[in-house]
C-alpha positions in Angstrom: 0.0 -0.3 0.0 1.2 3.3 -1.0 0.0 6.8 -1.6 0.3 8.2 -5.1 2.6 11.7 -5.3 1.3 13.6 -8.2 3.9 14.7 -10.9 3.5 18.1 -12.4 0.6 17.3 -14.5 -1.1 15.7 -12.3 -0.5 18.1 -9.8 -2.3 20.7 -12.5 -4.9 18.3 -13.3 -5.9 17.6 -9.3 -5.9 21.7 -8.8 -8.2 22.1 -11.8 -10.6 19.3 -10.8 -10.6 21.1 -7.3 -11.6 24.1 -8.9 -13.9 22.4 -11.4 -15.9 21.2 -8.0 -15.8 24.4 -6.2 -17.4 26.0 -9.3 -20.0 23.0 -9.6 -21.3 23.7 -5.8 -21.2 27.4 -6.5 -24.1 27.4 -8.7 -26.0 24.7 -7.0 -25.4 26.4 -3.5 -26.0 30.2 -5.1 -29.0 29.4 -6.7 -30.4 27.5 -3.4 -29.8 30.3 -1.1 -31.5 32.7 -3.7 -34.1 30.8 -3.3 -34.1 30.4 0.3 -33.2 33.8 1.5 -35.3 36.3 3.2 -33.8 39.1 1.9 -34.4 40.5 -1.6 -32.2 43.4 -1.3 -30.0 44.4 -4.4 -27.1 43.9 -2.3 -27.4 40.5 -1.5 -28.9 39.2 -4.7 -25.8 41.1 -6.5 -23.3 39.4 -4.1 -24.9 36.1 -4.7 -24.9 36.6 -8.6 -21.0 37.4 -8.5 -20.1 34.4 -6.5 -21.5 32.0 -8.8 -20.3 34.0 -12.1 -16.5 34.4 -10.3 -16.5 30.7 -9.4 -17.9 29.5 -13.0 -15.5 31.9 -15.0 -12.4 30.2 -12.8 -14.0 26.9 -13.0 -14.7 27.4 -16.9 -10.8 28.1 -17.1 -10.0 25.2 -15.0 -11.6 22.8 -17.3 -9.7 24.0 -20.3 -6.3 23.9 -18.5 -7.3 20.3 -17.4 -7.9 19.0 -20.7 -4.4 20.5 -21.8 -2.8 19.0 -19.4 -3.9 15.5 -20.5 -2.5 16.6 -23.6 0.7 17.4 -22.1 0.6 14.6 -19.6 0.9 12.4 -23.0 3.3 14.0 -24.7 5.6 14.6 -21.7 7.4 17.5 -23.6 6.8 20.2 -21.2 4.0 23.1 -21.7 4.9 22.9 -25.5 3.6 19.6 -25.3 0.1 20.9 -24.0 -0.4 22.7 -27.4 0.4 20.0 -29.9 -2.7 20.4 -31.8 -2.6 16.8 -33.6 -2.7 15.3 -29.9 -5.3 17.8 -29.4 -7.6 16.8 -31.8 -7.3 13.1 -31.0 -8.4 13.5 -27.2 -11.2 16.1 -28.6 -12.6 12.7 -30.3 -12.5 10.9 -27.3 -14.9 10.7 -24.1 -12.5 13.3 -22.7 -12.9 15.6 -25.5 -17.0 15.0 -24.7 -16.9 15.6 -20.9 -14.9 19.1 -21.7 -17.5 20.2 -23.7 -20.1 19.4 -21.8 -18.6 21.4 -18.8 -17.4 24.1 -20.8 -21.1 24.7 -21.7 -22.3 24.0 -18.3 -19.8 26.7 -16.9 -20.8 29.0 -19.9 -24.5 29.0 -19.3 -24.0 29.7 -15.8 -21.7 32.6 -16.5 -23.9 34.0 -19.3 -26.8 33.9 -16.7 -25.1 35.6 -14.3 -24.2 38.3 -16.5 -27.8 39.2 -18.0 -28.8 38.8 -13.6 -26.5 41.2 -13.1 -27.2 43.8 -15.8 -31.1 43.5 -14.9 -30.6 44.2 -11.3 -28.2 47.4 -12.1 -31.3 49.2 -13.5 -33.6 48.6 -11.0 -34.6 50.9 -8.3 -36.6 48.6 -6.3 -35.8 44.9 -5.3 -35.7 42.6 -8.0 -39.2 40.4 -8.6 -39.8 37.0 -8.9 -39.4 36.6 -12.8 -35.4 37.4 -12.1 -35.4 34.1 -9.8 -37.2 31.8 -11.8 -34.7 32.6 -14.9 -31.6 32.2 -12.9 -33.0 29.3 -11.6 -33.8 27.7 -14.8 -30.2 28.8 -16.2 -28.6 27.2 -13.0 -30.6 24.1 -13.7 -29.4 23.8 -16.6 -25.6 24.3 -15.9 -25.5 21.9 -13.4 -27.4 19.0 -15.2 -24.5 19.7 -18.2 -22.0 19.6 -15.6 -23.2 16.7 -13.4 -24.2 14.5 -16.4 -20.3 14.6 -17.5 -19.1 12.9 -14.3 -21.0 9.6 -15.3 -19.4 9.7 -18.4 -15.8 9.1 -17.2 -13.7 7.7 -13.9 -14.4 4.9 -11.6 -18.0 5.1 -11.8 -18.5 5.0 -15.6 -17.7 1.3 -15.4 -20.3 0.6 -12.8 -24.2 -0.2 -13.1 -26.3 2.3 -13.9 -27.5 2.4 -10.1 -24.2 3.6 -9.6 -24.1 6.4 -11.8 -27.4 7.6 -10.5 -25.8 7.2 -7.2 -23.1 9.6 -7.9 -25.4 12.2 -9.6 -27.5 12.6 -6.4 -24.2 12.9 -4.1 -23.0 15.3 -6.1 -25.9 17.3 -6.3 -26.9 16.7 -2.4 -22.8 17.7 -1.4 -23.3 21.1 -3.8 -26.5 22.3 -2.5 -25.1 22.0 1.1 -21.3 23.0 0.5 -22.3 25.7 -2.0 -24.5 27.2 0.3 -21.9 27.6 3.3 -20.6 30.8 1.3 -23.7 32.8 1.0 -25.0 31.8 4.4 -21.8 33.5 6.1 -22.6 36.9 4.1 -26.1 36.8 5.2 -24.6 36.8 8.8 -23.4 39.9 8.0 -27.0 41.6 9.2 -28.7 43.1 12.0 -32.1 41.4 11.0 -31.7 38.8 13.1 -35.3 37.3 13.0 -35.1 37.4 9.3 -31.7 35.4 9.1 -32.7 33.1 11.7 -36.2 32.2 9.6 -33.7 31.7 6.5 -31.2 29.6 8.6 -33.8 27.2 10.5 -35.7 26.7 6.8 -32.0 25.7 5.5 -31.8 23.5 8.5 -34.7 21.9 8.1 -34.4 20.9 4.3 -30.6 19.9 5.2 -32.0 16.8 7.1 -33.5 15.9 3.7 -30.2 16.7 2.2 -27.9 15.0 4.2 -30.1 11.9 3.9 -29.5 11.6 -0.1 -25.6 12.1 0.7 -25.5 9.2 3.0 -27.5 6.9 1.3 -26.3 7.5 -2.3 -22.7 7.3 -0.4 -23.7 3.7 1.2 -24.3 2.7 -2.1 -21.2 4.2 -4.1 -18.9 2.5 -1.2 -20.8 -0.9 -1.8 -19.9 -0.7 -5.6 -16.4 0.7 -5.5 -14.8 -1.4 -2.4 -14.6 -5.0 -2.5 -14.7 -5.7 1.0 -14.6 -3.4 3.8 -11.3 -4.2 4.9 -10.2 -1.9 1.7 -10.8 0.9 4.3 -7.9 0.1 6.3 -5.3 -1.7 3.9 -5.1 0.3 0.9 -4.5 3.9 -0.3 -7.8 4.6 -1.8 -9.6 2.9 1.1 -7.5 5.4 3.7 -7.9 8.0 1.5 -11.9 7.5 1.5 -12.4 6.9 5.2 -10.4 10.2 5.8 -12.8 11.9 3.7 -15.8 9.9 5.9 -14.2 11.4 8.8 -14.3 15.0 7.5 -17.6 14.4 6.2 -18.7 13.2 10.4 -16.9 16.4 11.7 -18.7 18.6 9.1 -22.1 17.0 10.1 -21.5 17.4 13.7 -20.3 21.4 13.3 -24.0 21.9 11.4 -25.8 20.1 14.1 -24.1 22.4 16.8 -25.3 25.5 14.2 -28.8 24.0 13.7 -29.6 22.8 17.4 -27.4 25.7 19.3 -26.7 28.7 17.5 -29.4 29.4 15.3 -32.1 29.0 17.8 -30.1 31.3 20.0 -29.7 34.2 17.5 -32.6 36.6 18.1 -31.9 36.3 21.9 -28.0 37.1 21.6 -28.4 39.4 19.1 -25.0 38.1 17.9 -24.1 36.5 15.0 -20.0 36.3 16.0 -19.8 33.0 17.0 -22.3 31.8 14.0 -20.0 33.2 11.6 -16.9 31.6 13.2 -18.8 27.9 13.3 -19.8 28.5 9.4 -16.3 29.3 8.4 -15.0 26.0 10.2 -17.8 24.2 7.9 -16.1 26.0 4.9 -12.5 24.7 5.9 -13.8 21.2 6.7 -15.9 21.2 3.3 -12.5 22.4 1.4 -10.7 19.7 2.6 -13.3 17.1 1.5 -13.4 18.6 -1.6 -9.4 18.1 -2.2 -9.8 14.8 -1.0 -12.5 14.3 -3.4 -10.4 15.6 -6.4 -7.5 13.3 -4.8 -9.7 10.1 -5.5 -11.0 11.0 -8.6 -7.5 12.1 -10.1 -4.8 10.1 -8.8 -6.1 6.7 -7.1 -8.3 4.4 -7.8 -10.2 1.1 -5.9 -8.2 -2.2 -6.1 -10.4 -3.9 -8.2 
C-alpha cells in the first residue's frame, strides 16, 4: 500500500479538478440560497450572482487547462506538449473531449445567466422580482445538468452499473447544495435583521436533513459498488483516503448539527452572529478539505478491483 504523489501534470489536473468542484457547488449553492433567502435586497442578490459568476469563470478556465494538461501529460514534452494540435484533436474525439465540452457549456451557461441577471438588477431601483429568480434558477438547473451529467461519462463510476452512476449524480447534487450554500450563508450573517436571518437558517437546517439523507444513502451505495471488501478502507491507499473523507464529513455534520440545534435558536436572543460566523467558517474549511480529497480520489487513485 502506498499513496500516490502527483507529478507536475497530475498536480495541475488535481488543482483544476478542485476548482471544477468549487465551481459546481457554487452554482448549486448560490441558486439554492437565493431561493431560501428572506433578504431580497439588491446588495445580497448582487453578491450571490457574483459568487456564481466568479466561481463559474474560474471553473471554466480550469476545465480547459485540465484538458490541455491531459494532452501535455501524454506528450510529456513540457508546456509545448500542451499545445500539440494533433494530440488535442485526437483526445477531443474521445470521451475526455465530450466531457470537456459538456463542462465548458455548463459553466458558460452559468456565466452568461449571471451576467444577464447582474445587468438586469443594475437598472432596478426596487428589489428584483420573481421573474429574475425563476429565470436564474432555470439557467442554473441547465448548467448543473450539463456539468453533473459529465461525471458519469468518465472515471471509476463510468464502468459501474446505472444505479451507481445515478448515486454519483445524486451525491454530487446533494453535496453541492450543502457545501455551495456555506459562503452565501456566511454573507447573510452580516446583518442586524436577526429574525429574518434565523428564519432563513432554520429553513436551510430543516431542508438540510433531507440533503444529508441523500448524501449518506448515495454514499453508502457508492461504497458498496467501489469497495470489494470493507477491509479495503484500512489496507489500501484508496480506502484510507476514502476513510479520511468520511471522517471529515462526520466532523462537518457535527458542526452543522451544532449550528442547527444550538447557535441558530439563540440568534434572536443573543443578537450576535460572531459565534455562528466562526462555526460556518469552520464548515467551509472542512468542506474544502473534503473537496480536495474528492479531487485526489478521482484524479490519482482508484479502487484496487
